[in-house]
Each structure stands twice: as structure tokens, then as C-alpha cells.
N, C-alpha and C positions, 0 to 999 in steps of 0.2 A: 042130918047136917054132918056127922062125923063119915057117915058111907060115902056123901058126896064129896068131902075133902079127899078121901082115900081114892075115891074114882078120878077125881081131877090132877092129884099129885103126878102120877105116871105120865099124864099128857104133858105137864109142865116141864117135867124132866126131860122128856123126849124133845119139847120144843126148845129148851134151853141148849141142850146138845146139837140141834140141827141149826140154831142161831150161831153157835160159836163154831161149828164146822164148814160153817158158810163164806168166813172170810178168813184171809191169810195174808202174811206181810213177805214181800220180797225185798231184800236187803239192798241197798245201794251197789252198784257194781255188777249186779246179778240179773238175770231175767228168767222167767218162768214159763214152762209150756204145760199146757193143761192136757189131759186125756181123759174122756169121758166115754164111758162104755167101750172102752178099747179102740176108741178113734180120737187121733191126735188132732187138735186145734192147730191150725199152721200159722196161726196169730199169736206171736211171743207177746207174753205179759210184761209190762215195765216194773221197774221198783217202786214201791209202796204199798198200801192198803188195797187189796183187791178181793173180788167174791167169786164163789164158784157154786156149782150146785153140791149141796150137802150130800155126801154118802155114794155119789155116783161120778164125781169128779177127782182125778188124782192130779195133783201138781208135782212137777218136777223143776226144781230150781237149778239152773246152770250158771256157772261164773263167766261172766264177760270180761273179767280181768286177765292180766298177763298169767300165763300159767306156764311152771317149770316142769321139765322132766329131766331126772337125773339117771345117767347111765353110768353105772360103777363097774370097775373090774373088766373094763372090756380089753381083748388081747388081740389086736388086729395086726395083720402083716403090712411091713411097709413095702415101698417099691422094690427095694433089696431084697425082698423075701424074707426079712427078720422079722420076728414077731416081737411086739411090744410085751413088755412084763406088765404093764398096768396103765389103762388111759379111762381118766373120769371126764365126763363132758356132760354139762347142763344145756338144755335146749329151752329157750323160753316161746311161746306162741300164745296167740288168741284167737278168737273165733267171733266173725262179725255177730253182732248181737241179733240182727233181724234174719240169721240163718239158722239160729238154735233149734227150731222146730224141724226143720229140713234135715239138719245133723242128725237129731235124734232118731227121725224116721229112716234116713239111710243108713247111719251106723248104730242101730239099736243095741248092738253087743259091745258097742266100742268105748261108750263112756264109762267113766269110773266115779267113785265119790272121795271128794277131797274134804277137808277139814271143815270148811264152810258151806261147800254147796258140790255139785257135780261137776266134774270136769268134761267138757264135750270132746268127742271124737280122741280121746287120750289114746285110745289103743292105735288108731290110724297112725298118729304122729309118733308115736314111740315105734311103731315097727319101720315105718319110713324112715325115721330120725337114725335108728341103728344101721340101717342098710346104708345110709348115705355117709355115717361115721366110717364105715368100714372101705366104702369106695374111696372116699378122700384121703384116707392115710395111705392108700396103695399109689397115690401119687407122689409122695415124697419118700425119699431115703431116710432110712431110720437114723442116720447121722446127722440129718438135716432137720429132723423134725423139731428139735429144741430151739433153733433159730426161726422156724417158720410157721410159728403158733398162729400169727395173724393170718396167714395164708391158709391155715388148717380152718380156722374158725370162719373165714369169709367163705371158703368152699363149701363148708357144710351148711351156712346158712343161704347161700345162694342155690346150691343143688336141691335141698329140701324144699325150698319155698317153688321151685320149678316144678318139682314132683306133686306137692299139694295142689298147684295151681292146675296141672293137667287134669288131676281129678276134680276139683271144686274151685273153678276160678274166682279169685276174689274173695273167698270166704275166710282162708287161713292167713295169718302173717306172722312169719318168724321173726320176733322182736329183736333176738340176741342170741349168740352162741358163747359158752365159757367153757374153756379146756381148764379144769380144774386141777388135774394131774396128767403128767406124762412122763411115765418112768420106762425107760427101755431096758434091755437085758443088760445084766452087770458087765459081759465082755463089750456090749456096744457101748456102755458108759466109759468104760477104760479107752476104748478107740477114741471116744470123742474127745476125752481129757487129753489124749496123745496128740489128736488132730488141731486141738487148741493150742497145745504147747508148741507143736510144730509151726503155728502159723506165727505165733508169737516170736519165736525164733528167726523165721523168715523176715518178718517185719523188722527185727533187729538188725540182721544182716543187711537188710535193704538200708537201713540208717547209717550202719557203717560205711558202706559202699559209697553212700552218698558224701558223707563226710571226707572219706579218702579222695574221692574225685573232686570235691571243692578245695581241699589242700593242695592237691596236684596243680588244680588249675592256678592257685595262688603262687606256687613256686615257679610254674612257666612264666606266669607274668611279671614275677620278680625277675627270673633269668633274662625275659626278654627287654626288661628295663635297664639291667646292668649291660647287657649286650648293645644295646641302642646308645647309651651313655657314652659305652667305651668306643663305638663308632664315631661318635660326634667328636670325642677327645682326639683320637687318631687322625680323624680329618683335618683338624686343626694344627696338627703338628707337622707344619710343611718345613721344607729344609733353610729356607729364609728365616722361619720362626725361630727354628732351632738355632741357627747362626746368629740370629739378634740376642737370644738368651746367653749364648757362649760369650759373645763379646761383652754384655753387660757382666757376666759374672768374670771375666778376665781383668776387666776394669776394677771391678771391686777387690780381687785379689792382687793386683799389681798397686793399689794404693796402700797397701800394708807396709810398714817400715822394714827394710832389709829383705824383703821377700823377691825371690825369683821366679818367673813363669816359665817353664820350659813346654814349647809348643812342638809338636811332631811336624814332619814335613807334609804329611798326609793328614789332612784336618779330619778325614772319615774315622782316621783309627783313633783319635783324641778321645780317651775315656778317663784320663788321669791327670790331675794338676798337683804338683810337687811344690813343697815348700822347701827350698834349697838351703835356707838358714838352718833349719831344723835337721836337715839330712847331713850338713856339714858338722854339726854338734856332735850328731851321733856316730860320723866317721872319723872324726877327730883332725878333719881338715879345716 
């Protein structure tokens, strides 16, 4: 009986090992690719509990989620041939789940291990992404890069997507691009600050010119109004009107008690009215 138990025990152990090694779990957001005796099964395995041939089949679990590749401490040259001091960019991509087996076969040495699963075609996206970053930086002057981050991000995403589509249409998706750091050479930074200051001064000068122009227009309008008013007044001072006003003044003056009015023979030269009463008092007459 004891010999029988000792004979059965190894078989039970092997059976238990076989049973436990014949199933595996694929996490949500991932897909698995099976490889049996060196042959890759081109049908991807979905998330959940799955079975395999024990000891004969290897399972490769790939991430079908968004994957990030960080490019740090890049020093590309801008369009003006000036090199950046530091450029950090992050590229996010994903691979179509039903293409994982194909990507594993085609780019066998390009996937890498992530924290939770394998990252498909990581090396391909990294190599193409780095080249595209350098290409896009050369399209913008170093002094303009700070103000053109959106253009840089868009250019990287568009260009990289086109290159990946040319290799494997519809397989890769560049979900987004982030420019985390963009530091130019210190001398360029000083030039940028000087350019910004000059721009602000120019805008201030434009405002001053605008104010001066508006003030001049106001003065011109005021002078035009005064001139028009004077023209209206002068046009109303006819000889008849002036004679009438003179007559009225003489009547009022003649009504004064003891006053004498002296009128020159030439009325055009009349510009003074004398009070003879006051004059005789001053002369003693």
C-alpha cells in the first residue's frame, strides 16, 4: 500500500503541475500571443482566463493600451542652425489589438518589457519618433520655438503617423505628443528676451503714435470749428449792420446828461467816442 502511494505521488504532482500550467489570465486592456514549438499563432488571445498546451506553449502578453515613449535630453538644431540645449518630448501611441501577432513576428526584436506587459514595436516607434523630432525642429527658428510649441507638437504627430502608416497602414495610432521641456542656448535665451522687450517697446511706441494722432485730429477739428465760426461772424458784419450798431450806440451816448458826441467827417475813420464834459473838466475849460 505504501509502495503504491509512493508510486502514485509523483504522477499526482506532475498532473497538478500540468493542470496549473495549462491556464493563464490576460489582464484587461492587454492581448496575448501564443507561440507553440517555435510557431506563432496569428490569432490574438483576448483578456480573461485562457488555456494553452502545458510545457509546449509560451504566452506573450502585450499592452493594447496607450503607450508612452519619453525622449530626454535631445539637442537638435533649429532652422537657423543653432542647437538647442535640451529638448524633452513624450510620444504616446497604441497598436491595434488584432495586429499584435503580426507585429510580434515582423518586429521580433523591437518589443520591450513594460511594467505590466510587453510593449509592441517599441523600438520601431522610438527610432522613427526620434528622427521625426529632429526633422520638425529644423523647420522652426530657435527664436521662434518657444512660441511655436503647438506647431512642433502637431508636426511631430502628423509626420510620425505618416511614416508608421507607410510601413504598416492602420496598425499604429499616435494619440498625442507632449513637449515637456524646451531650453535653448543661454545666448539664444538672451536674444529671445531682447526680442520680446523690443516688441513690447514697439507696441508702446505704436500706442503713443496713435494717441498723438488722435490728439492732433482733435486740435484740427477744434481749429476748423473756430475758423468756421469766425467766418460766419465775419460774413454777418455787413456795413449796414455796423452802421446800425453805431447809430444805436450814438443814441445811447447822446441820451447822457451834458454829453457831447463828436463825429468825424469820414465815418470810416470813426473809432472813438469822446465825452466832452469829462474832457473840459480835465482841461479847465
